[in-house]
C-alpha positions in Angstrom: -0.1 0.1 0.0 1.2 3.5 -0.9 2.3 6.2 1.8 -0.6 8.5 2.7 -0.8 11.8 0.7 0.1 14.8 3.0 -1.9 17.0 3.6 -1.6 20.2 1.1 0.0 22.8 3.2 -2.2 25.6 3.2 -2.8 28.8 0.8 -1.4 32.0 1.6 -3.7 34.3 3.7 -5.8 36.5 1.5 -4.9 40.0 2.7 -8.2 41.9 3.7 -9.2 45.2 5.7 -11.0 43.5 8.0 -13.1 40.6 8.6 -10.1 37.6 8.5 -11.4 34.6 10.3 -15.4 34.4 9.9 -16.4 33.7 6.6 -19.7 35.9 6.9 -17.4 38.9 7.7 -14.7 38.2 5.1 -18.1 38.4 2.2 -18.9 41.2 3.2 -15.9 42.8 3.3 -14.3 41.2 0.0 -18.1 41.8 -1.6 -20.3 44.2 -0.3 -18.1 46.9 1.3 -17.1 50.1 -0.7 -19.2 48.8 -3.6 -21.7 51.6 -5.0 -25.1 51.7 -3.7 -27.5 53.8 -5.9 -30.3 53.3 -4.8 -32.7 55.0 -2.0 -34.5 51.3 -0.6 -30.4 50.0 -0.6 -29.5 53.5 1.4 -32.2 53.2 3.8 -31.4 49.8 4.7 -27.4 51.0 5.3 -28.1 53.5 7.5 -30.8 51.8 9.3 -28.0 49.3 10.3 -25.1 51.6 10.8 -27.4 53.4 13.1 -28.1 49.8 14.9 -24.5 50.0 14.8 -23.5 52.6 17.0 -22.3 51.8 19.9 -21.4 48.0 18.7 -19.6 46.2 17.1 -20.3 45.8 13.0 -20.5 42.0 13.1 -23.0 41.9 15.2 -25.7 43.9 13.3 -23.7 41.6 10.2 -25.2 38.4 11.8 -28.7 39.8 12.4 -29.5 41.4 9.2 -31.7 38.6 7.9 -33.8 39.0 11.0 -33.6 43.1 10.2 -34.7 42.6 7.1 -37.3 40.3 8.1 -38.4 42.8 10.8 -38.6 45.4 9.1 -40.0 44.3 6.5 -37.5 44.2 3.7 -36.7 47.8 4.7 -39.5 49.0 2.8 -39.5 52.5 3.6 -43.2 53.0 2.6 -44.2 50.0 4.6 -41.7 51.3 7.3 -43.0 54.7 7.2 -46.8 53.2 8.6 -45.2 51.4 11.6 -47.1 52.2 14.5 -46.8 52.1 18.5 -48.0 48.0 18.2 -45.0 48.1 15.4 -42.8 49.0 18.0 -43.3 46.7 20.3 -43.7 44.0 18.0 -40.0 44.9 17.3 -38.6 45.6 21.1 -40.2 42.0 21.8 -38.1 40.8 19.0 -34.8 38.4 19.9 -32.8 38.5 16.0 -32.3 42.4 16.3 -31.0 44.6 18.7 -33.7 46.0 20.8 -33.0 49.6 21.3 -36.0 51.7 21.3 -34.5 55.0 20.4 -33.0 53.3 17.5 -36.1 51.5 16.5 -38.7 54.9 16.9 -35.5 56.8 14.6 -35.3 53.9 11.9 -39.1 54.6 11.3 -38.9 58.2 11.3 -35.9 58.2 8.5 -38.9 56.2 6.3 -41.0 59.2 6.8 -38.3 61.2 6.0 -37.2 59.2 3.0 -40.9 59.4 1.6 -41.1 63.6 2.8 -37.7 63.8 0.8 -38.8 62.0 -2.5 -41.9 63.5 -2.7 -40.3 67.2 -2.6 -38.9 65.9 -5.2 -34.8 64.5 -3.7 -33.8 61.3 -3.0 -31.2 59.7 -0.4 -29.1 58.5 -3.4 -28.4 61.8 -5.0 -27.4 63.6 -0.9 -25.0 60.6 -0.5 -23.4 61.0 -3.4 -23.4 64.8 -3.0 -20.7 63.8 -0.3 -18.3 62.3 -2.4 -15.2 63.5 -2.1 -13.7 65.8 -4.8 -10.7 65.1 -5.6 -11.3 61.6 -4.1 -8.5 60.9 -1.3 -5.1 58.7 -1.6 -5.7 55.1 -0.5 -5.3 54.5 2.6 -2.0 52.9 3.2 -2.7 51.5 7.2 -5.8 51.4 9.3 -4.6 55.0 11.2 -5.2 56.4 7.6 -8.6 55.9 7.6 -10.9 58.8 9.3 -14.2 58.7 11.6 -15.8 61.3 10.0 -14.4 64.1 7.5 -16.2 67.4 6.4 -18.2 65.6 4.0 -19.7 63.7 6.4 -19.8 66.4 8.4 -22.0 67.8 5.6 -24.4 64.9 4.8 -24.9 64.7 8.6 -26.7 68.0 8.8 -28.5 67.9 5.4 -29.8 64.4 6.4 -31.0 66.3 9.9 -32.5 68.8 8.1 -34.6 66.8 5.9 -36.3 65.0 9.5 -33.4 62.1 9.2 -32.3 60.6 13.1 -29.2 59.1 14.6 -27.3 60.0 12.0 -24.0 61.7 13.2 -20.8 62.7 10.8 -19.5 59.1 12.3 -22.4 57.4 11.5 -22.8 59.2 8.3 -18.8 58.3 7.4 -19.6 54.8 7.7 -22.1 54.4 5.4 -20.2 56.3 3.0 -17.5 54.1 3.3 -20.1 50.9 3.2 -22.0 52.5 -0.4 -18.8 52.7 -1.8 -19.3 57.3 -1.9 -15.7 56.9 -0.6 -13.3 53.7 -0.7 -11.2 53.3 2.4 -9.8 49.6 0.8 -6.6 49.8 1.8 -3.8 49.9 -1.1 -3.0 46.6 -0.6 -5.9 45.0 -0.4 -7.1 43.3 -3.5 -10.9 44.2 -3.3 -10.6 47.6 -3.5 -9.5 46.6 -7.6 -12.7 45.8 -7.9 -14.5 48.3 -5.9 -12.5 51.1 -7.9 -13.8 49.3 -11.3 -17.6 49.3 -10.3 -17.3 53.3 -8.9 -15.6 54.3 -12.3 -18.6 52.6 -14.6 -21.4 54.0 -12.2 -21.7 50.5 -11.2 -24.3 49.6 -8.1 -25.5 47.1 -5.9 -28.3 46.0 -3.8 -27.6 42.7 -1.8 
């Protein structure tokens, strides 16, 4: 009998800005974070989840995203805007989401603000993409080069609040700008950066 084939040595570890070691987090980093989102429903979901993430780690929200989607009717703004007191209590009793009353009520208020914005001829997409820095900043070399806020995120937070949005301070706004591809903060050596830049260059959008 021939000797058993020795196991293959592990391949080189793929470099990532974050998420390595958790398959869900890796997939989010590799295929979603930084890719352009250019529709109001998709952006509404992102700012809602970023608000729920405030004070917590993103993976905490990411692991609950599907239950969040089920609880909030797919983050359809027209449906969420119609939620009343009974829906708030339903959500506060749902163990699959982060049960924070202020954040739940802010999500409902933001859906109403979005509908009002659209009724006035505006869009969340226009607001977000008007916050794209020009010129685009250079690719960050390391995590220390990635800011927590920028003048653009401060301006976006002010604009959103002026339209009635809540839980959208400059830090949350910047996290949403990163997640939705308005800025590309993948590090220079990160393999995902090239795909994000290609999508941004051709105006591609994603709606996971």
